[in-house]
Biopython code that builds the backbone (N, CA, C, O; Angstrom):
import numpy as np
from Bio.PDB.StructureBuilder import StructureBuilder

atoms = [
    (1, "MET", "N", (45.467, 4.344, 14.341)),
    (1, "MET", "CA", (44.312, 4.788, 13.602)),
    (1, "MET", "C", (43.773, 3.667, 12.713)),
    (1, "MET", "O", (42.560, 3.493, 12.597)),
    (2, "LYS", "N", (44.696, 2.892, 12.071)),
    (2, "LYS", "CA", (44.263, 1.791, 11.214)),
    (2, "LYS", "C", (43.459, 0.777, 12.014)),
    (2, "LYS", "O", (42.456, 0.245, 11.539)),
    (3, "TYR", "N", (43.915, 0.517, 13.241)),
    (3, "TYR", "CA", (43.232, -0.464, 14.077)),
    (3, "TYR", "C", (41.844, 0.016, 14.491)),
    (3, "TYR", "O", (40.909, -0.781, 14.574)),
    (4, "THR", "N", (41.709, 1.295, 14.748)),
    (4, "THR", "CA", (40.405, 1.846, 15.130)),
    (4, "THR", "C", (39.415, 1.706, 13.981)),
    (4, "THR", "O", (38.267, 1.317, 14.195)),
    (5, "VAL", "N", (39.845, 2.016, 12.781)),
    (5, "VAL", "CA", (38.984, 1.888, 11.606)),
    (5, "VAL", "C", (38.626, 0.429, 11.384)),
    (5, "VAL", "O", (37.475, 0.110, 11.086)),
    (6, "ALA", "N", (39.601, -0.459, 11.527)),
    (6, "ALA", "CA", (39.356, -1.885, 11.325)),
    (6, "ALA", "C", (38.384, -2.424, 12.365)),
    (6, "ALA", "O", (37.485, -3.195, 12.028)),
    (7, "ILE", "N", (38.551, -2.035, 13.614)),
    (7, "ILE", "CA", (37.650, -2.492, 14.681)),
    (7, "ILE", "C", (36.240, -1.955, 14.446)),
    (7, "ILE", "O", (35.265, -2.688, 14.612)),
    (8, "ALA", "N", (36.124, -0.686, 14.061)),
    (8, "ALA", "CA", (34.809, -0.097, 13.788)),
    (8, "ALA", "C", (34.133, -0.807, 12.620)),
    (8, "ALA", "O", (32.937, -1.089, 12.681)),
    (9, "ALA", "N", (34.882, -1.099, 11.560)),
    (9, "ALA", "CA", (34.328, -1.796, 10.400)),
    (9, "ALA", "C", (33.872, -3.203, 10.794)),
    (9, "ALA", "O", (32.803, -3.653, 10.379)),
    (10, "PHE", "N", (34.686, -3.893, 11.593)),
    (10, "PHE", "CA", (34.322, -5.229, 12.051)),
    (10, "PHE", "C", (33.062, -5.189, 12.909)),
    (10, "PHE", "O", (32.188, -6.045, 12.768)),
    (11, "ALA", "N", (32.962, -4.202, 13.798)),
    (11, "ALA", "CA", (31.788, -4.074, 14.662)),
    (11, "ALA", "C", (30.532, -3.824, 13.824)),
    (11, "ALA", "O", (29.490, -4.422, 14.089)),
    (12, "LEU", "N", (30.617, -2.954, 12.822)),
    (12, "LEU", "CA", (29.472, -2.698, 11.951)),
    (12, "LEU", "C", (29.078, -3.936, 11.168)),
    (12, "LEU", "O", (27.890, -4.203, 10.981)),
    (13, "LEU", "N", (30.062, -4.694, 10.709)),
    (13, "LEU", "CA", (29.785, -5.932, 9.992)),
    (13, "LEU", "C", (29.085, -6.937, 10.911)),
    (13, "LEU", "O", (28.134, -7.601, 10.499)),
    (14, "ALA", "N", (29.550, -7.046, 12.135)),
    (14, "ALA", "CA", (28.936, -7.972, 13.093)),
    (14, "ALA", "C", (27.487, -7.579, 13.373)),
    (14, "ALA", "O", (26.620, -8.448, 13.466)),
    (15, "ILE", "N", (27.220, -6.293, 13.506)),
    (15, "ILE", "CA", (25.853, -5.830, 13.741)),
    (15, "ILE", "C", (24.976, -6.134, 12.538)),
    (15, "ILE", "O", (23.842, -6.585, 12.698)),
    (16, "ALA", "N", (25.485, -5.893, 11.337)),
    (16, "ALA", "CA", (24.706, -6.139, 10.121)),
    (16, "ALA", "C", (24.387, -7.620, 9.951)),
    (16, "ALA", "O", (23.279, -7.973, 9.549)),
    (17, "VAL", "N", (25.337, -8.475, 10.249)),
    (17, "VAL", "CA", (25.122, -9.912, 10.107)),
    (17, "VAL", "C", (24.112, -10.420, 11.126)),
    (17, "VAL", "O", (23.308, -11.297, 10.810)),
    (18, "ASN", "N", (24.140, -9.886, 12.342)),
    (18, "ASN", "CA", (23.255, -10.352, 13.399)),
    (18, "ASN", "C", (21.909, -9.646, 13.429)),
    (18, "ASN", "O", (21.059, -9.994, 14.249)),
    (19, "ALA", "N", (21.689, -8.667, 12.562)),
    (19, "ALA", "CA", (20.407, -7.959, 12.540)),
    (19, "ALA", "C", (19.309, -8.932, 12.133)),
    (19, "ALA", "O", (19.510, -9.784, 11.267)),
    (20, "ALA", "N", (18.162, -8.798, 12.758)),
    (20, "ALA", "CA", (17.041, -9.681, 12.455)),
    (20, "ALA", "C", (16.517, -9.387, 11.053)),
    (20, "ALA", "O", (16.331, -8.225, 10.691)),
    (21, "PRO", "N", (16.279, -10.427, 10.266)),
    (21, "PRO", "CA", (15.734, -10.201, 8.925)),
    (21, "PRO", "C", (14.289, -9.706, 9.033)),
    (21, "PRO", "O", (13.588, -10.038, 9.989)),
    (22, "PRO", "N", (13.849, -8.924, 8.066)),
    (22, "PRO", "CA", (12.467, -8.454, 8.125)),
    (22, "PRO", "C", (11.510, -9.637, 8.068)),
    (22, "PRO", "O", (11.757, -10.618, 7.367)),
    (23, "GLN", "N", (10.425, -9.531, 8.809)),
    (23, "GLN", "CA", (9.465, -10.623, 8.873)),
    (23, "GLN", "C", (8.671, -10.685, 7.572)),
    (23, "GLN", "O", (8.211, -9.658, 7.074)),
    (24, "GLU", "N", (8.515, -11.859, 7.036)),
    (24, "GLU", "CA", (7.777, -12.040, 5.795)),
    (24, "GLU", "C", (6.285, -12.044, 6.074)),
    (24, "GLU", "O", (5.826, -12.727, 6.990)),
    (25, "ALA", "N", (5.531, -11.296, 5.303)),
    (25, "ALA", "CA", (4.079, -11.220, 5.480)),
    (25, "ALA", "C", (3.399, -12.314, 4.667)),
    (25, "ALA", "O", (3.888, -12.723, 3.614)),
    (26, "HIS", "N", (2.268, -12.775, 5.175)),
    (26, "HIS", "CA", (1.469, -13.794, 4.509)),
    (26, "HIS", "C", (0.055, -13.282, 4.336)),
    (26, "HIS", "O", (-0.441, -12.526, 5.170)),
    (27, "VAL", "N", (-0.587, -13.684, 3.274)),
    (27, "VAL", "CA", (-1.984, -13.312, 3.036)),
    (27, "VAL", "C", (-2.858, -14.103, 4.008)),
    (27, "VAL", "O", (-2.791, -15.331, 4.055)),
    (28, "VAL", "N", (-3.674, -13.394, 4.777)),
    (28, "VAL", "CA", (-4.567, -14.057, 5.723)),
    (28, "VAL", "C", (-6.022, -14.027, 5.246)),
    (28, "VAL", "O", (-6.859, -14.776, 5.749)),
    (29, "ARG", "N", (-6.321, -13.149, 4.266)),
    (29, "ARG", "CA", (-7.669, -13.112, 3.689)),
    (29, "ARG", "C", (-7.571, -12.551, 2.282)),
    (29, "ARG", "O", (-6.877, -11.565, 2.035)),
    (30, "PHE", "N", (-8.283, -13.203, 1.357)),
    (30, "PHE", "CA", (-8.355, -12.697, -0.009)),
    (30, "PHE", "C", (-9.728, -13.032, -0.567)),
    (30, "PHE", "O", (-10.094, -14.203, -0.667)),
    (31, "ASP", "N", (-10.484, -12.006, -0.929)),
    (31, "ASP", "CA", (-11.783, -12.172, -1.558)),
    (31, "ASP", "C", (-11.750, -11.443, -2.886)),
    (31, "ASP", "O", (-11.148, -10.376, -3.004)),
    (32, "SER", "N", (-12.397, -12.019, -3.884)),
    (32, "SER", "CA", (-12.397, -11.413, -5.209)),
    (32, "SER", "C", (-13.680, -11.773, -5.935)),
    (32, "SER", "O", (-14.159, -12.904, -5.850)),
    (33, "ASP", "N", (-14.232, -10.802, -6.650)),
    (33, "ASP", "CA", (-15.409, -11.019, -7.474)),
    (33, "ASP", "C", (-15.216, -10.202, -8.751)),
    (33, "ASP", "O", (-15.236, -8.972, -8.722)),
    (34, "VAL", "N", (-15.029, -10.902, -9.869)),
    (34, "VAL", "CA", (-14.801, -10.237, -11.145)),
    (34, "VAL", "C", (-15.973, -10.536, -12.062)),
    (34, "VAL", "O", (-16.291, -11.694, -12.332)),
    (35, "GLN", "N", (-16.610, -9.473, -12.536)),
    (35, "GLN", "CA", (-17.739, -9.562, -13.449)),
    (35, "GLN", "C", (-17.343, -8.908, -14.769)),
    (35, "GLN", "O", (-16.298, -8.261, -14.838)),
    (36, "PRO", "N", (-18.150, -9.060, -15.816)),
    (36, "PRO", "CA", (-17.787, -8.454, -17.107)),
    (36, "PRO", "C", (-17.623, -6.927, -17.060)),
    (36, "PRO", "O", (-16.793, -6.376, -17.784)),
    (37, "GLU", "N", (-18.395, -6.248, -16.228)),
    (37, "GLU", "CA", (-18.319, -4.781, -16.201)),
    (37, "GLU", "C", (-17.970, -4.216, -14.828)),
    (37, "GLU", "O", (-18.115, -3.017, -14.594)),
    (38, "SER", "N", (-17.509, -5.080, -13.917)),
    (38, "SER", "CA", (-17.123, -4.607, -12.587)),
    (38, "SER", "C", (-16.225, -5.637, -11.917)),
    (38, "SER", "O", (-16.101, -6.774, -12.370)),
    (39, "TYR", "N", (-15.608, -5.209, -10.836)),
    (39, "TYR", "CA", (-14.798, -6.113, -10.028)),
    (39, "TYR", "C", (-14.742, -5.556, -8.608)),
    (39, "TYR", "O", (-15.013, -4.378, -8.374)),
    (40, "LYS", "N", (-14.389, -6.418, -7.680)),
    (40, "LYS", "CA", (-14.056, -5.974, -6.323)),
    (40, "LYS", "C", (-13.150, -7.010, -5.698)),
    (40, "LYS", "O", (-13.207, -8.196, -6.025)),
    (41, "PHE", "N", (-12.310, -6.537, -4.792)),
    (41, "PHE", "CA", (-11.435, -7.453, -4.075)),
    (41, "PHE", "C", (-11.118, -6.889, -2.702)),
    (41, "PHE", "O", (-11.250, -5.691, -2.452)),
    (42, "ALA", "N", (-10.699, -7.778, -1.824)),
    (42, "ALA", "CA", (-10.235, -7.402, -0.487)),
    (42, "ALA", "C", (-9.107, -8.352, -0.133)),
    (42, "ALA", "O", (-9.209, -9.560, -0.343)),
    (43, "VAL", "N", (-8.024, -7.792, 0.409)),
    (43, "VAL", "CA", (-6.889, -8.608, 0.824)),
    (43, "VAL", "C", (-6.342, -8.063, 2.134)),
    (43, "VAL", "O", (-6.261, -6.849, 2.319)),
    (44, "GLU", "N", (-5.971, -8.946, 3.035)),
    (44, "GLU", "CA", (-5.329, -8.584, 4.298)),
    (44, "GLU", "C", (-4.114, -9.467, 4.479)),
    (44, "GLU", "O", (-4.125, -10.644, 4.121)),
    (45, "THR", "N", (-3.060, -8.884, 5.042)),
    (45, "THR", "CA", (-1.833, -9.641, 5.268)),
    (45, "THR", "C", (-1.505, -9.695, 6.760)),
    (45, "THR", "O", (-2.030, -8.923, 7.562)),
    (46, "SER", "N", (-0.631, -10.619, 7.098)),
    (46, "SER", "CA", (-0.291, -10.848, 8.505)),
    (46, "SER", "C", (0.474, -9.691, 9.134)),
    (46, "SER", "O", (0.594, -9.628, 10.358)),
    (47, "ASP", "N", (0.994, -8.773, 8.321)),
    (47, "ASP", "CA", (1.703, -7.621, 8.881)),
    (47, "ASP", "C", (0.792, -6.416, 9.095)),
    (47, "ASP", "O", (1.274, -5.314, 9.356)),
    (48, "GLY", "N", (-0.528, -6.618, 8.988)),
    (48, "GLY", "CA", (-1.478, -5.557, 9.280)),
    (48, "GLY", "C", (-1.925, -4.729, 8.096)),
    (48, "GLY", "O", (-2.706, -3.793, 8.266)),
    (49, "LYS", "N", (-1.458, -5.042, 6.909)),
    (49, "LYS", "CA", (-1.885, -4.295, 5.724)),
    (49, "LYS", "C", (-3.239, -4.809, 5.250)),
    (49, "LYS", "O", (-3.559, -5.991, 5.377)),
    (50, "SER", "N", (-4.017, -3.890, 4.702)),
    (50, "SER", "CA", (-5.334, -4.227, 4.187)),
    (50, "SER", "C", (-5.595, -3.376, 2.953)),
    (50, "SER", "O", (-5.206, -2.209, 2.906)),
    (51, "HIS", "N", (-6.255, -3.958, 1.951)),
    (51, "HIS", "CA", (-6.573, -3.220, 0.729)),
    (51, "HIS", "C", (-7.906, -3.729, 0.204)),
    (51, "HIS", "O", (-8.095, -4.931, 0.013)),
    (52, "GLN", "N", (-8.831, -2.797, -0.026)),
    (52, "GLN", "CA", (-10.116, -3.129, -0.629)),
    (52, "GLN", "C", (-10.363, -2.174, -1.779)),
    (52, "GLN", "O", (-10.049, -0.986, -1.695)),
    (53, "GLU", "N", (-10.935, -2.708, -2.864)),
    (53, "GLU", "CA", (-11.159, -1.879, -4.041)),
    (53, "GLU", "C", (-12.318, -2.446, -4.843)),
    (53, "GLU", "O", (-12.548, -3.655, -4.867)),
    (54, "GLU", "N", (-13.041, -1.551, -5.495)),
    (54, "GLU", "CA", (-14.059, -1.965, -6.447)),
    (54, "GLU", "C", (-14.039, -1.024, -7.636)),
    (54, "GLU", "O", (-13.796, 0.175, -7.504)),
    (55, "GLY", "N", (-14.300, -1.596, -8.796)),
    (55, "GLY", "CA", (-14.293, -0.818, -10.024)),
    (55, "GLY", "C", (-15.522, -1.128, -10.846)),
    (55, "GLY", "O", (-16.044, -2.243, -10.816)),
    (56, "GLN", "N", (-15.979, -0.128, -11.583)),
    (56, "GLN", "CA", (-17.185, -0.259, -12.395)),
    (56, "GLN", "C", (-16.920, 0.381, -13.751)),
    (56, "GLN", "O", (-16.421, 1.504, -13.821)),
    (57, "LEU", "N", (-17.248, -0.321, -14.818)),
    (57, "LEU", "CA", (-17.117, 0.227, -16.152)),
    (57, "LEU", "C", (-18.252, 1.220, -16.387)),
    (57, "LEU", "O", (-19.417, 0.900, -16.156)),
    (58, "LYS", "N", (-17.917, 2.411, -16.841)),
    (58, "LYS", "CA", (-18.901, 3.476, -17.090)),
    (58, "LYS", "C", (-18.994, 3.765, -18.584)),
    (58, "LYS", "O", (-18.024, 3.589, -19.320)),
    (59, "HIS", "N", (-20.145, 4.200, -19.015)),
    (59, "HIS", "CA", (-20.384, 4.585, -20.415)),
    (59, "HIS", "C", (-20.033, 3.448, -21.368)),
    (59, "HIS", "O", (-19.349, 3.650, -22.371)),
    (60, "VAL", "N", (-20.512, 2.249, -21.040)),
    (60, "VAL", "CA", (-20.197, 1.042, -21.803)),
    (60, "VAL", "C", (-20.645, 1.197, -23.257)),
    (60, "VAL", "O", (-21.767, 1.624, -23.531)),
    (61, "GLY", "N", (-19.757, 0.845, -24.175)),
    (61, "GLY", "CA", (-20.071, 0.855, -25.587)),
    (61, "GLY", "C", (-19.995, 2.214, -26.261)),
    (61, "GLY", "O", (-20.355, 2.342, -27.431)),
    (62, "THR", "N", (-19.531, 3.232, -25.542)),
    (62, "THR", "CA", (-19.400, 4.558, -26.133)),
    (62, "THR", "C", (-17.921, 4.911, -26.306)),
    (62, "THR", "O", (-17.035, 4.172, -25.876)),
    (63, "ASP", "N", (-17.682, 6.046, -26.939)),
    (63, "ASP", "CA", (-16.309, 6.530, -27.076)),
    (63, "ASP", "C", (-15.734, 6.988, -25.742)),
    (63, "ASP", "O", (-14.525, 7.190, -25.632)),
    (64, "HIS", "N", (-16.579, 7.156, -24.728)),
    (64, "HIS", "CA", (-16.150, 7.639, -23.410)),
    (64, "HIS", "C", (-16.124, 6.528, -22.364)),
    (64, "HIS", "O", (-16.161, 6.787, -21.162)),
    (65, "GLU", "N", (-16.061, 5.296, -22.842)),
    (65, "GLU", "CA", (-16.010, 4.160, -21.926)),
    (65, "GLU", "C", (-14.785, 4.284, -21.015)),
    (65, "GLU", "O", (-13.673, 4.522, -21.485)),
    (66, "ALA", "N", (-15.000, 4.123, -19.729)),
    (66, "ALA", "CA", (-13.914, 4.266, -18.744)),
    (66, "ALA", "C", (-14.263, 3.453, -17.508)),
    (66, "ALA", "O", (-15.398, 3.007, -17.337)),
    (67, "ILE", "N", (-13.286, 3.273, -16.666)),
    (67, "ILE", "CA", (-13.516, 2.573, -15.406)),
    (67, "ILE", "C", (-13.425, 3.567, -14.257)),
    (67, "ILE", "O", (-12.550, 4.433, -14.237)),
    (68, "ALA", "N", (-14.326, 3.435, -13.315)),
    (68, "ALA", "CA", (-14.305, 4.260, -12.103)),
    (68, "ALA", "C", (-13.981, 3.328, -10.942)),
    (68, "ALA", "O", (-14.627, 2.296, -10.760)),
    (69, "VAL", "N", (-12.979, 3.701, -10.164)),
    (69, "VAL", "CA", (-12.484, 2.853, -9.087)),
    (69, "VAL", "C", (-12.553, 3.616, -7.781)),
    (69, "VAL", "O", (-12.279, 4.815, -7.731)),
    (70, "ARG", "N", (-12.926, 2.901, -6.709)),
    (70, "ARG", "CA", (-12.816, 3.490, -5.374)),
    (70, "ARG", "C", (-12.381, 2.400, -4.429)),
    (70, "ARG", "O", (-12.692, 1.224, -4.616)),
    (71, "GLY", "N", (-11.647, 2.817, -3.401)),
    (71, "GLY", "CA", (-11.162, 1.842, -2.449)),
    (71, "GLY", "C", (-10.353, 2.485, -1.348)),
    (71, "GLY", "O", (-10.336, 3.706, -1.196)),
    (72, "PHE", "N", (-9.683, 1.644, -0.583)),
    (72, "PHE", "CA", (-8.802, 2.132, 0.478)),
    (72, "PHE", "C", (-7.734, 1.099, 0.769)),
    (72, "PHE", "O", (-7.887, -0.083, 0.462)),
    (73, "TYR", "N", (-6.651, 1.565, 1.366)),
    (73, "TYR", "CA", (-5.650, 0.659, 1.901)),
    (73, "TYR", "C", (-5.145, 1.200, 3.226)),
    (73, "TYR", "O", (-5.126, 2.409, 3.458)),
    (74, "THR", "N", (-4.741, 0.293, 4.080)),
    (74, "THR", "CA", (-4.285, 0.605, 5.429)),
    (74, "THR", "C", (-2.974, -0.116, 5.671)),
    (74, "THR", "O", (-2.791, -1.258, 5.249)),
    (75, "TYR", "N", (-2.059, 0.567, 6.358)),
    (75, "TYR", "CA", (-0.782, -0.062, 6.691)),
    (75, "TYR", "C", (-0.256, 0.517, 7.995)),
    (75, "TYR", "O", (-0.658, 1.602, 8.417)),
    (76, "LEU", "N", (0.636, -0.211, 8.618)),
    (76, "LEU", "CA", (1.283, 0.211, 9.852)),
    (76, "LEU", "C", (2.600, 0.883, 9.493)),
    (76, "LEU", "O", (3.474, 0.252, 8.898)),
    (77, "GLY", "N", (2.752, 2.156, 9.848)),
    (77, "GLY", "CA", (3.964, 2.908, 9.532)),
    (77, "GLY", "C", (5.117, 2.540, 10.444)),
    (77, "GLY", "O", (4.934, 1.870, 11.460)),
    (78, "ASP", "N", (6.306, 2.983, 10.069)),
    (78, "ASP", "CA", (7.509, 2.734, 10.871)),
    (78, "ASP", "C", (7.392, 3.355, 12.255)),
    (78, "ASP", "O", (8.067, 2.924, 13.189)),
    (79, "ASP", "N", (6.537, 4.367, 12.389)),
    (79, "ASP", "CA", (6.343, 5.037, 13.678)),
    (79, "ASP", "C", (5.308, 4.334, 14.554)),
    (79, "ASP", "O", (4.994, 4.814, 15.644)),
    (80, "GLY", "N", (4.769, 3.185, 14.081)),
    (80, "GLY", "CA", (3.799, 2.426, 14.854)),
    (80, "GLY", "C", (2.361, 2.895, 14.670)),
    (80, "GLY", "O", (1.446, 2.307, 15.247)),
    (81, "GLN", "N", (2.149, 3.929, 13.888)),
    (81, "GLN", "CA", (0.808, 4.461, 13.655)),
    (81, "GLN", "C", (0.184, 3.779, 12.442)),
    (81, "GLN", "O", (0.877, 3.464, 11.474)),
    (82, "THR", "N", (-1.131, 3.551, 12.498)),
    (82, "THR", "CA", (-1.854, 2.986, 11.365)),
    (82, "THR", "C", (-2.287, 4.111, 10.436)),
    (82, "THR", "O", (-2.877, 5.099, 10.873)),
    (83, "TYR", "N", (-1.991, 3.951, 9.166)),
    (83, "TYR", "CA", (-2.336, 4.944, 8.147)),
    (83, "TYR", "C", (-3.371, 4.350, 7.200)),
    (83, "TYR", "O", (-3.286, 3.181, 6.824)),
    (84, "THR", "N", (-4.346, 5.167, 6.820)),
    (84, "THR", "CA", (-5.381, 4.747, 5.876)),
    (84, "THR", "C", (-5.477, 5.762, 4.751)),
    (84, "THR", "O", (-5.514, 6.970, 4.985)),
    (85, "ILE", "N", (-5.515, 5.260, 3.537)),
    (85, "ILE", "CA", (-5.698, 6.083, 2.349)),
    (85, "ILE", "C", (-7.007, 5.637, 1.695)),
    (85, "ILE", "O", (-7.157, 4.470, 1.332)),
    (86, "ASN", "N", (-7.939, 6.554, 1.547)),
    (86, "ASN", "CA", (-9.154, 6.324, 0.768)),
    (86, "ASN", "C", (-8.918, 6.977, -0.584)),
    (86, "ASN", "O", (-8.313, 8.047, -0.655)),
    (87, "TYR", "N", (-9.384, 6.353, -1.653)),
    (87, "TYR", "CA", (-9.129, 6.931, -2.963)),
    (87, "TYR", "C", (-10.262, 6.673, -3.932)),
    (87, "TYR", "O", (-11.050, 5.738, -3.787)),
    (88, "VAL", "N", (-10.308, 7.543, -4.930)),
    (88, "VAL", "CA", (-11.176, 7.415, -6.089)),
    (88, "VAL", "C", (-10.273, 7.616, -7.291)),
    (88, "VAL", "O", (-9.402, 8.487, -7.282)),
    (89, "ALA", "N", (-10.476, 6.817, -8.320)),
    (89, "ALA", "CA", (-9.756, 6.998, -9.579)),
    (89, "ALA", "C", (-10.786, 6.886, -10.690)),
    (89, "ALA", "O", (-11.393, 5.834, -10.893)),
    (90, "ASP", "N", (-10.972, 7.981, -11.401)),
    (90, "ASP", "CA", (-11.973, 8.017, -12.460)),
    (90, "ASP", "C", (-11.554, 9.013, -13.530)),
    (90, "ASP", "O", (-10.365, 9.299, -13.678)),
    (91, "GLU", "N", (-12.510, 9.543, -14.273)),
    (91, "GLU", "CA", (-12.179, 10.494, -15.338)),
    (91, "GLU", "C", (-11.512, 11.762, -14.811)),
    (91, "GLU", "O", (-10.944, 12.532, -15.586)),
    (92, "ASN", "N", (-11.577, 11.982, -13.503)),
    (92, "ASN", "CA", (-10.927, 13.140, -12.882)),
    (92, "ASN", "C", (-9.549, 12.809, -12.318)),
    (92, "ASN", "O", (-8.936, 13.654, -11.665)),
    (93, "GLY", "N", (-9.049, 11.598, -12.556)),
    (93, "GLY", "CA", (-7.725, 11.207, -12.088)),
    (93, "GLY", "C", (-7.768, 10.475, -10.755)),
    (93, "GLY", "O", (-8.837, 10.140, -10.245)),
    (94, "TYR", "N", (-6.595, 10.238, -10.209)),
    (94, "TYR", "CA", (-6.430, 9.569, -8.909)),
    (94, "TYR", "C", (-6.563, 10.612, -7.814)),
    (94, "TYR", "O", (-5.861, 11.623, -7.824)),
    (95, "GLN", "N", (-7.476, 10.366, -6.854)),
    (95, "GLN", "CA", (-7.767, 11.330, -5.801)),
    (95, "GLN", "C", (-7.666, 10.658, -4.432)),
    (95, "GLN", "O", (-8.663, 10.158, -3.912)),
    (96, "PRO", "N", (-6.476, 10.643, -3.850)),
    (96, "PRO", "CA", (-6.312, 10.023, -2.532)),
    (96, "PRO", "C", (-6.674, 10.992, -1.412)),
    (96, "PRO", "O", (-6.528, 12.206, -1.555)),
    (97, "GLU", "N", (-7.146, 10.442, -0.303)),
    (97, "GLU", "CA", (-7.411, 11.224, 0.899)),
    (97, "GLU", "C", (-6.933, 10.421, 2.098)),
    (97, "GLU", "O", (-7.122, 9.207, 2.165)),
    (98, "GLY", "N", (-6.317, 11.113, 3.035)),
    (98, "GLY", "CA", (-5.865, 10.489, 4.265)),
    (98, "GLY", "C", (-5.564, 11.567, 5.285)),
    (98, "GLY", "O", (-5.158, 12.672, 4.924)),
    (99, "ALA", "N", (-5.757, 11.257, 6.541)),
    (99, "ALA", "CA", (-5.540, 12.244, 7.599)),
    (99, "ALA", "C", (-4.104, 12.764, 7.592)),
    (99, "ALA", "O", (-3.862, 13.900, 8.001)),
    (100, "HIS", "N", (-3.158, 11.960, 7.138)),
    (100, "HIS", "CA", (-1.751, 12.341, 7.144)),
    (100, "HIS", "C", (-1.296, 12.993, 5.833)),
    (100, "HIS", "O", (-0.148, 13.426, 5.731)),
    (101, "LEU", "N", (-2.176, 13.068, 4.836)),
    (101, "LEU", "CA", (-1.810, 13.661, 3.555)),
    (101, "LEU", "C", (-2.147, 15.145, 3.522)),
    (101, "LEU", "O", (-3.133, 15.568, 4.125)),
    (102, "PRO", "N", (-1.346, 15.933, 2.832)),
    (102, "PRO", "CA", (-1.673, 17.361, 2.703)),
    (102, "PRO", "C", (-2.931, 17.530, 1.862)),
    (102, "PRO", "O", (-3.203, 16.725, 0.971)),
    (103, "ARG", "N", (-3.691, 18.572, 2.147)),
    (103, "ARG", "CA", (-4.902, 18.860, 1.408)),
    (103, "ARG", "C", (-4.677, 20.044, 0.480)),
    (103, "ARG", "O", (-3.899, 20.952, 0.774)),
    (104, "ALA", "N", (-5.368, 20.010, -0.631)),
    (104, "ALA", "CA", (-5.269, 21.129, -1.577)),
    (104, "ALA", "C", (-5.924, 22.360, -0.975)),
    (104, "ALA", "O", (-6.950, 22.261, -0.302)),
    (105, "VAL", "N", (-5.333, 23.508, -1.218)),
    (105, "VAL", "CA", (-5.896, 24.774, -0.752)),
    (105, "VAL", "C", (-7.056, 25.123, -1.677)),
    (105, "VAL", "O", (-6.928, 25.071, -2.901)),
    (106, "GLN", "N", (-8.194, 25.480, -1.073)),
    (106, "GLN", "CA", (-9.377, 25.796, -1.887)),
    (106, "GLN", "C", (-9.774, 27.233, -1.728)),
    (106, "GLN", "O", (-10.747, 27.676, -2.338)),
]
sb = StructureBuilder()
sb.init_structure("model")
sb.init_model(0)
sb.init_chain("A")
sb.init_seg("    ")
for serial, (resi, resn, name, xyz) in enumerate(atoms, 1):
    if name == "N":
        sb.init_residue(resn, " ", resi, " ")
    sb.init_atom(name, np.array(xyz, "f"), 0.0, 1.0, " ", f" {name:<3s}", serial, name[0])
structure = sb.get_structure()
């Protein structure tokens, strides 16, 4: 029994050591425009991820000054499917939408 456990442990160690390391992603595109009352950016990586966002300052100079943001990001899931999340973040909070996300009952 000791030998079986030892052989199994050795086999698992050998598999772990020889497992391929995860591939490192690199930025393949990055655009950015930052203004005093707004910003936008877009970034894409070599592993298929993409993120675009823009924000605008609202009610400038008032007690209700806030930023309103909208954008999306896309990534390749472990199941090989591409997922996209569109979102808005403003005075009503973060509001994501995606075909794979549950929807609120109305």
